[in-house]
C-alpha positions, 0 to 999 in steps of 0.5 A, a space after each residue: 895158686 900163685 900161677 893163677 894169681 900171676 895170670 890174673 895180674 898179667 891180664 889186668 895189667 895188660 888191660 890197664 896199659 896206657 895205650 889201651 885207655 884210649 878205648 877202655 876209658 870211654 867204654 868204662 865211662 859209658 858203662 858207668 854213665 849217669 853215675 858218680 863214678 862215671 863222672 869222676 872218671 871223666 873229670 879226673 882222666 889224668 889221675 886215672 892215666 897215672 893210676 893205670 900206668 902205675 898198675 900196668 908196671 906193678 902188675 906186669 912186674 909182679 905177674 912176671 915174677 910169680 910166673 918165673 922160676 924164682 917167684 915159684 921156688 919154695 923158700 930156702 931153696 937155692 933158686 930163691 937166693 938168686 942162683 941160676 941153673 
């Protein structure tokens, strides 16, 4: 289950990358056009950029941790303490 969550975090973090917002934000605003959420996205684009950047960093970090050996090691094992192979 942790591997699936790791892959989901990595994929969504990749989509939230600030360099992709040039493409994804107008598409999202067009899909939500005429709704209050679409207007809020366009009016607060700097806030959306900041939140997307934060999610990008946190999502990729947690996803990598979940997919690494240390993130998947059971509690109490020598790998969870920080020892390396």
